[in-house]
N, C-alpha and C positions, 0 to 999 in steps of 0.2 A: 444507360449508356456510364460509367462513373472514371472520373480524372483523378489520375493521384500524383501526386510532383515530391521528389526527391532530392534533396538538397545535396548535392556532391560537394562543392562550396563554394563560398563565396556572388559566386558571379556564375557559377557550374551548375543546371536542375538537370533534372530526367520526370519526366511527364511520362507516365500510360495512360493509356484511354483502352479501356475494356468493354465490349459494347455484348447485349444476345441478336442473335436474329430476331424476337421481341422490336428491339428496339429501329431493327432495319426496314423491320417486314415493310411498312408502311411506303419507302422510299423503292424496296423491290417491288413493292403491284403498283405501281403508281409506273416504272419503269417495263413492264411487262406488257401496262396497255397500252405506251406508247408506240411501245413497238411492233404490236399486236399489228395499228394502226401503219405501220412501216410497211412489216411483211410479207411477200409476196408469194404464195409457194403452188405449185402447181393439184389442182383439186379443190379450190378452197376460193372463195369470191377473195377480193381485195380487203383488208383488217378484220377478215371471217376468221384466220385461222386460228384453233381454237387456242384457249391456256397451255392447256396441258402439252400440247406438241413443242411450241415455244420453249416452255419451261427448261423442256428434254434435249430440245435441237440445241436451246442458247443460255440457258437458265445461269452457267459459270462463270461466260463468257456478261453476261449483265449482271449478274451480279456483282464482282469484282468491279465491274464500271463504277456500278453504285456505293461498294467499296468505301474505294477512292475518291467521289466524290463527300461524302458523311466523314471521312478524314479531314481531308479539306477543309471541308465547310464546322466542321468541331475547331478545329486548329484556328481559323480567324473570328470565330466565335465565341471564341470559349478562355480557346490560352493566351492569343496574344493581345484582347486586351486586358487581361490580368496579369498577361508578368509582362508583356512588351517585349520580344526576342530581340539580340541585336545580333549582328552575324550569320552567318548560311545555316539555317534549323537541319539537325541533318536525325534522317529516322534510323535508327539502331537496330528496330526488329520490327519485320509487319509479318501478323497470322495471323489465317483465318481456316481453323479448323472445328469439328467438329459443335456447329453455328457456337463460336463460340470467337469473338475480336479482338487481339492484341496488339496492339501498335504502342512505341516507346520511339519519341524521341530525346532527345539533347540539346539540349536550346542555352545560350547565353542570357543575361541580363544584366544590364546596366551595372558598372560598379558604382558606391556611393564617393565621390572625390569632390574630399577638401581642398581648395585649394587652398595652399602655402601665402606668406607674408610677399609678393610677387617684392616688395623694394626690396625682397634678401637677396633676390637670387642676382649674380652675377654671369652674363654676358660679355662677349670679344667682340669690337668693333672696331675694324676694318678703316682707318681715316688716314687719308690719301688726296696730298694736290696734286695734281701732272707740274711736271719740269718743261721745260724749255730742254734743254739737254735731252729727256723721257720724248721731246716733241721731237726733237732730231731728228733723233737717232731711228724714231719710227721713222721718219720722214727717206730719211738711209735705208729703213728695208722697203722704203714702198719704191723706191728706183731701182735697188737691186730686182727685187723682185719683176717689176716692171725691164730690167737691163737682160743682153743676151751676155753666155761665156763666150768669148772668142778664140780661139787656134793660138798663140803665140808659142815664136820661139823662142830659145835661149834658157838658161839655169831658174829651177821653180824657185817660187818665195813663199813667203808667207803665208799672201793671202791668194795664193795660188788655188788651182779646183784640180788635180793627175788621176788621170787614165790610164788605169792601170791589169793588169792579167798575173793574177794573184793563183801562185803555187804552191803546194805544200809539198814537204823536204821532208826526207824520211834521215833514219839517227845517223844516216851514213854521210848527210846532206844532198842525196839524190832528189830529181823530183820525181814523184810515185803521179804512178800512172791513169788518167780517169777526176787526177786530182789539182781539174786545174778552174781555178773563175774568173772570166774572160768577160773586160771590160771595165771592172767599177772604179768607180767613180771616188775621191777622196775628196775630200773642202777641206785642206789646212786649216780655216777658217773656223772653224768650227769646235766648240768642245769640246772633249776627248778625243781628238784628234795630236795631244803634244806626242802620244810615242812616232805618228810617222813621219813629224814637222817634224823632228830631228834627227829621221834618219832620208825625210827626202830635199829638207832644204838643199840649194845648190846644183842638185841632182839636173841632169836633162833626158829627149828622147833618147830609148837607147839605153840607159843605163838600165842596173839590177840593181834592186837593192837586196841586203836579207833581214828579215823581220824575224828576231830571236827575244821574245815576252818570257816567258819563262818556261821552267824546266816540265812545268804539266800543260805547257802545250805544243803543239806540234810548228819546228820554223815553220817559215814560207819565203818564199821569193816575193821580191813586187817586180814588174816587170814594166816600165814606164812607158806610152806607150802613147800620150799627148798627153800636152800642160796647157791650161787654162786660164786667161785671167779675167775675171765681170766688166761684164763693158758698161757701166750700167744708165739709166733713161739721164734724161738729161731734162732739170728741172726748169721750167716756163712753163707760162702762160697756160699753153696753150696745153701740156704733160696737164697745169693744177686745175684747168677747166673739163678734163675727163675724167678727173680721179674725184672731183669730186660730184662730178655730175650735172659740173653750171653755177656748182654755190658759190663757189669760190673764182676769182677771177688775175690773180697776180698771185703772189707767194705767199706774202703779206695776210692772205687771206686765207692762204690755205694753212696758214699755220696755226690763225687761230681755227678754224674748221677743223686740224685736225686735234685741239687740246679740247677743242668741245669733244667730237670724240670719246675722245684717250676717256676723258676728267666721265660720262655717261658709261663709260664699259665699268671703269674703277668705282659708281657712288653703286651702277648695277650689283655690282661683281658684292658691293660690301654690305650690300640690301640683301640679299642672296645669302650670305656665310653669319649674316648677323640672324637670320631667321633660323638656318641650321641649326646657330649656337643656341638658341632663343631654346628653341624647340627637343634639346639634346641637353638645358642646363632647368629644364621644366620637366622631362620623365623620370631624369636622375630623381630631383628633387618627392619627385612623387607619387609614393609607394605604395601602389596596391595592382591588383588580379584583371587580366583582360582574359575576355570568356574561350577556352577552346574553341570553342566552334568556332569564334568569331580569329585567332591566328590563324588555323586552320585556313578557311580561307585566306588569309594575307600573304601563305604560304603559298598553295596553290596560286594564286595571283602570281608570285613571282617566277614560277615555272614554268606557266601560261608564258609569261616573257621571257626567259630563259629560248621555249619556242619561236618565237619571235623573230628573239635574235638569229635562233638557226636554220629562218624559214620556214619555219611551221612543223617544223620535225625537230624532236632532240635530237640529239647529237650519239651515235652508235656507245653505250653503256655507260650515258650519263647516271649516275648513282641521284636520283631523283629524292632520295631518303639522307642520303647524306648530304645532299645539297640546300634539303628543309632545318636538317637539325644545326648547319655552320649558318639561317637564316635565322634561327629561330631569336635571334637578342631581338636584329633588328621589327620584325616581326612584330615581335614585345613595343619595343621603342613605339612602334607606328599604330598599334594597337591604343596604345595607353594615351597616344598623340589624343588622339582622335576623339578622346572625352575629355582632354582639359586641354583642349580649341572648345570644345561643346561649352564644361563649367566658362573658360573667359568668355565668350559672345555671352554664356548669361546673366557674368558681372556684370560684362561692357557693352549693357542693355538701352547706351545713349545710343549703338553703331546705326546707320542710317546709310540707305544707298540707296545716291542723287541715281538720277538720268545721262547729268555729267559723264559719274562714277562711270557707269555701262558703256557712253559712250568712247572712250579713254580707254576703256578694258577691248574693247570691240578694234579701238587701234591700233592694238598692242596685236589682237587674235590676228589681223589684217596682215600685218609686216609679218608678223612671226609666220607665215602661212604662205605669204607672198599675194595674198589677194586686195582685193580690196574693200575697205571696212563699208562699200554698200554691199558688195556680194558676204560677207563674213555677217550684216543684219540682214542679209537675207535669208543665210543660212541661219540664224541661231531661231530668224521667228518662223522654219519650218521643223525647228525641233523643239519645242520646249524643256525637255528634258537636258540640253545642251546647253539650254540659256541658264538654265535653273543652277546649272554648277556654273557659266561662269558669273552668276551673281552672289557663289560660294565663297570663290577667288578671288571674289573683290570685297569681301563678309573677313574672309580670315589674314586677310591680308591690312583691313582695316584693325581688325583682334590686334599685328601685329607690328602699328603704328599706334597704336595704346599700351601695350607692351614694352616700346619705347622712351615710354614717360614716364614710366614707374616701376623695373629695374633699373638694376645698379650696370653704368655701362663703362666696362674698361677700356677707354680708346688708347690703341694702337695702333703705330705706322706700319706701313707695309711691308717693309722688313720685320722689324719686333713680329710682324703675326704669322708669318709665314713660316719664321724660325720657330716659331710657338705649335705651328700645326707640324713643321715638321719633327718635334722631339712629340707630338702626342703619336703621331703616325707611327712611328720606332717602337716608344713606350705598348700599344697597339698590337704590334706587328708581336711584338714581343712577351704578349698575353698570349695570341692566338697559338707560338711553339707551341707556350710552355702545356698550352692547352691540352695543343697531337701529340706531347709528350705523354702526357697524363691519359689519355683514351690508350695510347700504344701499351 
C-alpha cells in the first residue's frame, strides 16, 4: 500500500491511495470465512459451503465491501492524523481493476491564520437610548393595532383609509374590460400614499378620481366605495394590564414597561449588528485562502436552505450553479470567519463557560422556541451534540465580548448608523450591477 500527496494550494491537497490484491488479501480471506459461516445453500450443511463457490457467487460483492472498508480504515488511521482534513473530503476517483486499487481524495487543510493587531480594527456600533417620544409613538401604534377601522360618512381626510375599485383606462380614457381590481384598501397615513392623498382628500363615497402618474404607466380610475377612520383602543388600566400580561398595572408603569422592552430590542439589535460588522471587518483584514472542499460544503448548505425555504424542492428552473456563483463571496467570508474565530478562541484562552452561562442561554433558547426552561434542559440532556452547539454559541459570544474590549469602536447614533448602512448597501448594489455587466 502506498499513499502519495500532491499539494494543489496551501490549503488544498490531493491524496492518492494505491494498493494491490496482496495488500487486501488478508481482509478478503477473513470476509469470505465470515460469510461462509452465514450463507446457507441447498445441498450443503450450514457453514460448510465451499469457499470456491462463495467466491464465485458472491466474490465481487464481498471484495468491494471490504475494499470500501479498507479505504475508510486507511483514511481514518493514516490520512486524518497526518493531514487533519477540514471540510467535507471529496472522493475524486475510485478504481479497482487488474487487482490494483487506486483512490483519489481531495482534502482541505487548516490555513495558517496570523491574527492582525486587533486594536487597529475599527467596528461600528449603534448606540441609542430610547426617548419618551419614541415610547409615546409605540403606544400609539399599539392602540391602533388593537383598534378598529370604522366606516364614516363625509369627506376623505389625511387620516382616512379608503376602499376603492381601481379600473385601468385605455389611451382614450375608457375602462379596459377585465382590468378591474375590486375593494383595494388605501391607508392615506402611510408613506408612499402622497399621490393618492393629493387626489382623494376632500372626496366622498361615489366619487371617481382619475390617477395618471406618468407616461410610462397606464392611467386608471378610483371609484370610492367606502371611507374609514381609525377608532383606537382606549389607554386605560385594563388595557395596559392585558398588553403587558399583568406586568404593568397603570399607564405610567406601562410606559416604563414599553421603554424597557424597546431598549432591550435596540440593545440586542446593536449587539447583533456589532457582531456582524466585527466579522466583516476581521475577514476583510485577514488575507488567506479557505479549502475548496470547505467552500463547496458551505455553498451546498446554502442550496439546502433554499430548498427548505421552497418547501423541500427548488423552484422549477432554479440555476444552482448560478446561485452558487452569486453566493461565492459570502461562502468565503463564512469559511474565513470559522478559522479566525478559532484563532481568537486560542488567543483569548481565559474564556470560561460557567454553569450560569449555560442556564442563561437555555433561557434564551426557551423563549425563542416558546418552551419552558425545563423542557429545553431535557432536550439538551437527550441531545449531547446540540448541547455542544449551545456551548459553542456561548463561547463565540464571549469572543465578541473580548473583541469589544480591544477593537476600536466607532459609536454612531441610530440615524447615523442607518444612513451609513444605506450608503454601504447602495454601493454594494452598484458593485453587483457592475459585475453583472462585466459578466454579460
